[in-house]
C-alpha positions, 0 to 999 in steps of 0.5 A: 820703850824704844824697842816697842817703837822699833817693832811698831815701825817694822812693816808687816811683811818684814815681821813675817820674814823675821818670824820665818827666819827665827823659826828656821833657826829654831828648827835647824837647832832642834834637828842638829841637836837631835842628830848629834845625840843620836850619834852619841847613843849608837852602840856598835853591832856585836859580831855573831860567831860560830863555835868554829870561828877564829874571829876575836881569838888570840894566839899563844906562842905555839899558834894555839888559840887562847880563847876569845878576846871577850873571855880574856878581857870581859867588856868593861869588867870590872870597869872601863879602865881595867878593860882597856888596860887588859886589852893594851897588855894583850896587844903587847903580848900578841905583838911579841908572839907575832914578832917571834912568828915573823922572825921564825918564818924568815929564818925558816925561809932562808933555811928552806932555800939553803936546803933546796940549793944543797939538793940541787933543786933549783926550781924557783930558788930566786923566788925565795929571795923575792918572798923573803923580801916581800914578807919583810916589806909586808911586816914593815907596813902592816902595823901602820895599815892596821892602826889606820884601818882600826881608827877609821873603822871605829870612827863612828864611836870617836866621841864615846868612852868605848872608842879606844877599846873598840880600836884595841879590839880591832888591833887584836883582830888584825894581829890574828889576820896577820898571823894567819897570813904568815902561817899561810906563807910558811905552809906555801913556801917552807917545804922541801921536795922529796928525793 
């Protein structure tokens, strides 16, 4: 009874204002819920690849590509847990291979510098010390960069069940990029001038 008396005592202008506020709250809630549901249903775009593309490939110890990540760890096969364990194991394996590649590169750069010195080929000898130091610095910062990049690059799927799989796939792609860069450094600096 008091509620009815209270409603009757409110002026028409105030009733219209309250109805407008109530309507605005309902519309805002519907918009918010719709946007939230749309974000959760986003499926990441699949990258189209050519046969010659090395994107999403993983390395063997001798630098030969094993194959595409999705062939080694099929997406959610047989289930999400197995898929993510497969990716995690693959990352561990690839990081071991990458560390071996890095250590070999440093050893080879030091050997090349020594051989150049023994040949009295002093052009750019000091450069080798800088290159070795720069490669060591590069190796020390690439993993934090890789992880931050992969988390950020997949932020749109943060609330989804595939988030960790997307991040791990990104890590594998970054491992490949780093490996290719180390190979380029090896090619550019590990050579001895002909006598």
